[in-house]
C-alpha positions in Angstrom: -0.1 -0.1 0.1 3.0 2.5 0.5 3.4 2.6 -3.2 -0.2 3.0 -3.9 -0.8 6.3 -2.2 2.2 8.3 -3.6 1.4 7.0 -7.2 -2.1 8.4 -6.7 -0.7 11.6 -5.3 1.6 12.0 -8.2 -1.2 11.5 -10.6 -3.5 14.2 -8.6 -0.4 16.4 -8.8 0.5 15.7 -12.6 -3.3 16.5 -13.5 -3.8 19.7 -11.3 -2.1 21.8 -14.1 -3.8 20.1 -17.0 -7.4 20.2 -15.8 -9.4 17.3 -15.6 -8.1 13.7 -16.2 -9.3 10.2 -15.7 -6.5 8.4 -14.3 -6.3 4.4 -14.4 -3.6 2.0 -14.6 -3.1 -1.9 -13.6 -1.8 -2.3 -10.0 -0.6 -5.5 -8.7 -0.1 -6.7 -5.4 3.1 -8.8 -5.3 4.3 -11.1 -2.1 7.7 -12.2 -2.2 9.0 -15.6 -0.6 9.4 -14.0 2.9 5.6 -12.7 2.8 6.5 -9.1 2.4 3.6 -7.2 0.3 4.7 -4.7 -2.4 2.3 -2.8 -4.7 3.6 -2.3 -8.3 2.6 -1.3 -11.5 3.9 -4.3 -13.3 3.1 -8.0 -12.6 6.1 -9.4 -14.2 7.4 -11.4 -11.0 6.1 -14.5 -9.4 3.5 -14.0 -6.9 1.6 -11.0 -8.0 -1.7 -10.4 -8.5 -3.8 -7.9 -10.4 -5.9 -5.3 -7.9 -9.2 -4.2 -9.2 -9.4 -0.6 -8.0 -12.5 1.9 -8.8 -11.6 4.5 -11.4 -10.0 7.8 -10.0 -11.0 11.1 -11.5 -8.9 14.0 -10.7 -10.7 17.6 -11.6 -9.4 21.2 -11.0 -11.9 24.0 -10.7 -12.3 26.2 -14.0 -10.3 29.2 -13.7 -12.0 32.7 -13.4 -11.0 36.2 -14.1 -12.9 37.4 -11.3 -10.8 38.7 -8.3 -9.8 36.1 -5.6 -11.9 37.8 -2.9 -15.0 37.1 -4.8 -14.3 33.4 -5.5 -13.3 32.8 -1.9 -15.8 30.2 -0.6 -17.4 31.6 2.5 -17.3 29.1 5.5 -20.5 26.9 6.0 -21.7 26.8 9.8 -23.8 23.9 10.5 -27.2 24.8 11.5 -26.7 23.0 15.0 -23.6 25.0 15.6 -23.8 27.1 19.0 -24.5 30.7 18.6 -23.3 33.3 21.1 -25.3 36.5 21.5 -23.7 39.9 21.3 -23.8 40.7 25.2 -22.1 37.6 26.1 -19.6 37.9 23.5 -18.9 41.3 24.8 -18.7 40.1 28.3 -16.1 37.4 27.0 -14.0 40.0 25.1 -13.9 42.3 28.4 -12.7 39.2 30.4 -10.1 38.7 27.8 -9.0 41.9 27.7 -8.8 42.2 31.4 -6.6 39.0 31.8 -4.3 40.5 28.8 -3.9 43.6 30.9 -3.1 41.8 34.0 -0.4 39.6 32.2 1.0 42.9 30.8 1.1 44.6 34.3 3.0 41.5 35.6 5.3 41.3 32.7 6.1 45.1 33.1 6.8 44.6 36.9 9.0 41.8 36.1 10.8 44.0 33.4 11.3 46.6 36.0 12.8 44.4 38.5 15.1 42.6 35.9 16.3 46.0 34.8 17.3 47.0 38.5 18.9 43.9 39.0 20.7 43.8 35.4 22.1 47.3 36.5 22.9 48.3 32.6 24.9 44.8 32.3 26.9 45.2 35.4 24.9 43.4 38.2 26.5 43.1 41.5 28.9 39.7 41.9 27.4 37.1 44.2 29.6 35.4 46.7 29.7 31.8 44.5 31.1 33.9 41.5 34.5 34.0 42.3 35.1 32.7 38.9 34.4 35.6 36.2 33.0 33.0 33.7 30.3 32.1 35.9 29.4 36.0 36.6 29.4 36.3 32.6 27.0 33.4 32.3 24.7 34.7 34.9 24.8 38.3 33.0 24.0 36.6 29.7 21.2 34.7 31.0 19.7 37.8 32.6 20.1 39.7 29.5 18.2 36.9 27.6 15.6 36.9 30.0 15.2 40.7 29.6 15.0 40.3 26.1 12.2 37.6 26.4 10.3 39.8 28.9 10.5 42.9 26.4 9.0 40.6 23.7 6.3 39.4 25.8 5.3 43.0 26.5 5.5 43.8 22.9 3.1 40.7 22.0 0.7 41.6 24.7 0.2 45.1 23.4 -0.1 44.1 19.9 -2.7 41.6 21.4 -4.7 44.6 23.1 -4.4 46.7 20.3 -6.3 44.3 18.1 
């Protein structure tokens, strides 16, 4: 079966550019001495049997000169799909906005604390940092944390502006 699917995909790909094509060819299921099954398009070896498959028709939609936005299909909503009234949606939007604002305040506080500790790239050395490499490692991780926090704040501001 592993050879059948790529073959079908290849036929679909080749026919997509040419319009509508009726694709049909012979497919053979071959079983070797170890019992391993293999699909082929020729039955020239022992243990091969022809597989009857339904015809496969591949077609592409006709091209139109109208703009793509006009031809864009509208999503179909099932009739039993749950609907939310305007008041409920507005309340949900307000809750979402409040959550985003709370997250923004938290990230801003975190940024202020990190900037204070970072001290413009020269934080105070700790007692266990006699080795300068350990100090540089901590400074670098602090810088990464500052950058990550700033990006979080930017993302939250973008989300709030939507």
